ChimeraX commands (.cxc) that place a marker at each C-alpha (Angstrom):
marker #1 position 0.00,0.02,0.00 radius 0.5
marker #1 position 1.33,3.42,-0.98 radius 0.5
marker #1 position 1.98,5.76,1.96 radius 0.5
marker #1 position 0.02,8.49,0.18 radius 0.5
marker #1 position -3.16,6.41,-0.27 radius 0.5
marker #1 position -5.01,7.94,2.70 radius 0.5
marker #1 position -3.17,11.22,3.02 radius 0.5
marker #1 position -5.20,14.41,3.31 radius 0.5
marker #1 position -5.31,16.51,0.16 radius 0.5
marker #1 position -5.47,20.26,0.60 radius 0.5
marker #1 position -6.85,22.62,-2.08 radius 0.5
marker #1 position -4.50,25.25,-3.43 radius 0.5
marker #1 position -6.66,28.06,-1.98 radius 0.5
marker #1 position -6.34,26.54,1.50 radius 0.5
marker #1 position -2.57,26.25,1.04 radius 0.5
marker #1 position -2.50,29.97,0.09 radius 0.5
marker #1 position -4.50,30.85,3.20 radius 0.5
marker #1 position -2.22,28.87,5.46 radius 0.5
marker #1 position 0.84,30.70,4.08 radius 0.5
marker #1 position -0.93,34.06,4.01 radius 0.5
marker #1 position -0.44,34.37,0.26 radius 0.5
marker #1 position -2.58,34.35,-2.87 radius 0.5
marker #1 position -3.28,31.25,-4.93 radius 0.5
marker #1 position -1.32,32.89,-7.74 radius 0.5
marker #1 position 1.76,33.09,-5.47 radius 0.5
marker #1 position 1.42,29.40,-4.59 radius 0.5
marker #1 position 1.28,28.63,-8.35 radius 0.5
marker #1 position 4.50,30.59,-8.84 radius 0.5
marker #1 position 6.14,28.77,-5.95 radius 0.5
marker #1 position 5.09,25.42,-7.46 radius 0.5
marker #1 position 6.68,26.35,-10.80 radius 0.5
marker #1 position 9.85,27.70,-9.18 radius 0.5
marker #1 position 10.22,24.75,-6.83 radius 0.5
marker #1 position 10.46,27.08,-3.85 radius 0.5
marker #1 position 9.44,24.45,-1.33 radius 0.5
marker #1 position 10.10,21.35,-3.31 radius 0.5
marker #1 position 6.37,20.69,-3.56 radius 0.5
marker #1 position 5.74,17.58,-5.50 radius 0.5
marker #1 position 3.55,17.97,-8.57 radius 0.5
marker #1 position 0.07,19.23,-7.71 radius 0.5
marker #1 position -2.82,16.79,-7.93 radius 0.5
marker #1 position -5.62,17.75,-10.30 radius 0.5
marker #1 position -9.09,16.49,-9.36 radius 0.5
marker #1 position -12.34,17.77,-10.88 radius 0.5
marker #1 position -10.80,21.05,-12.04 radius 0.5
marker #1 position -9.26,21.81,-8.68 radius 0.5
marker #1 position -5.61,21.67,-7.62 radius 0.5
marker #1 position -4.49,19.94,-4.39 radius 0.5
marker #1 position -1.32,19.28,-2.45 radius 0.5
marker #1 position -0.54,16.57,0.07 radius 0.5
marker #1 position -0.77,17.77,3.71 radius 0.5
marker #1 position 2.63,16.19,4.61 radius 0.5
marker #1 position 4.36,18.25,1.87 radius 0.5
marker #1 position 2.69,21.44,3.05 radius 0.5
marker #1 position 3.78,20.86,6.64 radius 0.5
marker #1 position 7.34,20.11,5.53 radius 0.5
marker #1 position 7.28,23.33,3.50 radius 0.5
marker #1 position 6.14,25.34,6.52 radius 0.5
marker #1 position 9.26,24.27,8.36 radius 0.5
marker #1 position 11.45,25.44,5.51 radius 0.5
marker #1 position 9.36,28.49,4.52 radius 0.5
marker #1 position 11.48,31.06,2.68 radius 0.5
marker #1 position 11.99,34.59,4.01 radius 0.5
marker #1 position 10.60,37.59,2.19 radius 0.5
marker #1 position 14.14,38.77,1.58 radius 0.5
marker #1 position 14.90,35.59,-0.38 radius 0.5
marker #1 position 12.44,36.64,-3.11 radius 0.5
marker #1 position 9.61,34.20,-2.35 radius 0.5
marker #1 position 6.59,36.48,-2.55 radius 0.5
marker link #1:1,2 radius 0.2
marker link #1:2,3 radius 0.2
marker link #1:3,4 radius 0.2
marker link #1:4,5 radius 0.2
marker link #1:5,6 radius 0.2
marker link #1:6,7 radius 0.2
marker link #1:7,8 radius 0.2
marker link #1:8,9 radius 0.2
marker link #1:9,10 radius 0.2
marker link #1:10,11 radius 0.2
marker link #1:11,12 radius 0.2
marker link #1:12,13 radius 0.2
marker link #1:13,14 radius 0.2
marker link #1:14,15 radius 0.2
marker link #1:15,16 radius 0.2
marker link #1:16,17 radius 0.2
marker link #1:17,18 radius 0.2
marker link #1:18,19 radius 0.2
marker link #1:19,20 radius 0.2
marker link #1:20,21 radius 0.2
marker link #1:21,22 radius 0.2
marker link #1:22,23 radius 0.2
marker link #1:23,24 radius 0.2
marker link #1:24,25 radius 0.2
marker link #1:25,26 radius 0.2
marker link #1:26,27 radius 0.2
marker link #1:27,28 radius 0.2
marker link #1:28,29 radius 0.2
marker link #1:29,30 radius 0.2
marker link #1:30,31 radius 0.2
marker link #1:31,32 radius 0.2
marker link #1:32,33 radius 0.2
marker link #1:33,34 radius 0.2
marker link #1:34,35 radius 0.2
marker link #1:35,36 radius 0.2
marker link #1:36,37 radius 0.2
marker link #1:37,38 radius 0.2
marker link #1:38,39 radius 0.2
marker link #1:39,40 radius 0.2
marker link #1:40,41 radius 0.2
marker link #1:41,42 radius 0.2
marker link #1:42,43 radius 0.2
marker link #1:43,44 radius 0.2
marker link #1:44,45 radius 0.2
marker link #1:45,46 radius 0.2
marker link #1:46,47 radius 0.2
marker link #1:47,48 radius 0.2
marker link #1:48,49 radius 0.2
marker link #1:49,50 radius 0.2
marker link #1:50,51 radius 0.2
marker link #1:51,52 radius 0.2
marker link #1:52,53 radius 0.2
marker link #1:53,54 radius 0.2
marker link #1:54,55 radius 0.2
marker link #1:55,56 radius 0.2
marker link #1:56,57 radius 0.2
marker link #1:57,58 radius 0.2
marker link #1:58,59 radius 0.2
marker link #1:59,60 radius 0.2
marker link #1:60,61 radius 0.2
marker link #1:61,62 radius 0.2
marker link #1:62,63 radius 0.2
marker link #1:63,64 radius 0.2
marker link #1:64,65 radius 0.2
marker link #1:65,66 radius 0.2
marker link #1:66,67 radius 0.2
marker link #1:67,68 radius 0.2
marker link #1:68,69 radius 0.2
view
């Protein structure tokens, strides 16, 4: 059984809210690999991320001065 089979998926808008950013910024971070997010998951026209990856990203959240806006 894959370890991600029952992992919580979080919509991009919720990810943005948790980081205090816009969904557009989260999209830019995904493309730039700012947090090392794995590829987003697309379900029914919505974009999701795995909760474990979000929590790992929070620990390594970039500073404003490093250009991650």
